[in-house]
C-alpha positions in Angstrom: 53.9 155.4 -211.5 57.0 157.4 -212.5 56.6 159.7 -209.5 56.3 156.8 -207.2 59.5 155.2 -208.6 61.4 158.5 -208.2 60.2 158.8 -204.6 61.3 155.3 -203.9 64.7 156.0 -205.4 65.0 159.1 -203.4 64.1 157.3 -200.2 66.6 154.5 -201.0 69.3 157.1 -201.8 68.7 158.9 -198.5 68.8 155.7 -196.5 72.1 154.7 -198.1 73.5 158.2 -197.6 72.4 158.1 -194.0 74.2 154.7 -193.5 77.3 156.1 -195.2 77.3 159.1 -193.0 76.9 157.0 -189.9 79.8 154.8 -191.0 81.9 157.8 -192.0 81.4 159.4 -188.6 83.5 156.6 -187.1 86.3 157.2 -189.6 89.1 159.7 -190.0 90.7 160.7 -193.2 94.2 159.6 -193.8 96.5 158.7 -196.7 96.2 155.2 -198.0 97.6 152.8 -195.4 100.5 150.5 -196.1 99.7 147.2 -197.7 97.2 148.6 -200.2 98.0 148.7 -203.9 96.1 151.4 -205.8 96.1 149.4 -209.0 94.5 146.4 -207.3 91.9 148.6 -205.6 90.9 150.2 -208.9 90.8 146.8 -210.7 88.6 145.3 -207.9 86.3 148.3 -207.9 85.7 148.3 -211.6 85.2 144.5 -211.6 82.5 144.9 -208.9 80.8 147.8 -210.6 80.7 145.9 -213.9 79.5 142.7 -212.2 76.7 144.7 -210.4 75.6 146.0 -213.8 75.4 142.5 -215.3 74.3 140.3 -212.4 72.6 142.7 -210.0 73.7 144.3 -206.7 72.0 141.7 -204.5 74.0 138.8 -205.9 77.3 140.6 -206.2 77.2 142.2 -202.8 76.2 139.0 -201.1 79.2 137.3 -202.6 81.7 140.1 -202.2 80.9 142.0 -199.0 82.4 141.2 -195.6 79.8 139.5 -193.5 79.9 142.0 -190.6 79.2 144.9 -193.0 76.6 143.4 -195.3 73.8 144.1 -192.7 74.4 147.9 -193.2 72.9 147.7 -196.7 69.3 146.8 -197.7 70.1 144.4 -200.6 66.6 144.5 -202.0 66.6 148.3 -202.3 70.1 148.5 -203.6 69.4 145.9 -206.2 66.2 147.7 -207.3 68.0 151.1 -207.4 70.9 149.8 -209.4 68.6 148.0 -211.9 66.5 151.2 -212.3 69.6 153.3 -212.9 70.8 150.8 -215.5 67.6 151.2 -217.5 67.1 154.9 -217.1 70.7 156.0 -217.9 71.2 154.1 -221.1 74.4 152.4 -222.3 77.6 152.6 -220.3 80.3 154.8 -221.9 83.3 155.1 -219.7 84.8 155.4 -216.2 86.4 158.6 -215.1 87.5 160.5 -212.0 88.9 157.6 -210.0 90.1 158.8 -206.6 91.6 156.6 -203.9 91.9 157.6 -200.3 92.5 156.0 -196.9 90.0 155.9 -194.0 90.6 154.7 -190.5 87.5 153.1 -189.0 87.5 153.7 -185.2 84.9 151.1 -184.3 87.0 148.2 -185.5 90.4 150.0 -185.5 91.0 149.2 -189.1 92.4 151.1 -192.1 90.2 150.9 -195.2 90.8 152.0 -198.8 88.0 154.1 -200.4 87.7 154.5 -204.1 85.4 157.0 -205.8 84.6 156.2 -209.4 82.4 158.1 -211.8 80.7 156.0 -214.4 79.3 157.9 -217.5 76.3 156.6 -219.4 74.4 158.0 -222.4 72.0 159.9 -220.2 73.8 160.6 -217.0 76.4 159.6 -214.5 76.7 157.5 -211.4 79.2 158.2 -208.7 80.3 154.9 -207.0 82.0 154.8 -203.6 83.5 151.5 -202.7 85.4 150.7 -199.5 87.8 147.7 -199.0 89.5 146.2 -196.1 93.1 145.0 -196.2 92.0 141.6 -197.5 90.2 143.4 -200.3 86.8 142.4 -199.0 84.1 144.9 -199.8 82.9 146.8 -196.7 81.0 149.6 -198.4 79.2 150.1 -201.7 77.4 153.4 -202.4 76.1 154.4 -205.9 74.7 157.9 -206.3 73.4 159.6 -209.4 
């Protein structure tokens, strides 16, 4: 059963990575656009990550993601993957390596803020990538361990 779970996790990760790469292909790197506050971005990201750990990805992403982007994520797989990580990695220890960059999304001609956060647990790490629009609505959520 353990191998099957690992295979499912790997498939889910590859699917999320593929969606991220497709989304990123329509983006260009820039500095953070005017109107974004790095402190607010960091606070929102940590709040969402904490909330996902407590209430689950499906509930949190349904509430926090912008409607036109939520279809890019399989909520069932994301929820299962996040719950599996929470169990296998042990207790949360700390956040580190917070990096914020700007991305321009060509398809909608919007500037987004992207934050990369490393969460350290007793038995490993998860690297979270969260993307926000100017209204601080979540448009991307990608955990990777």
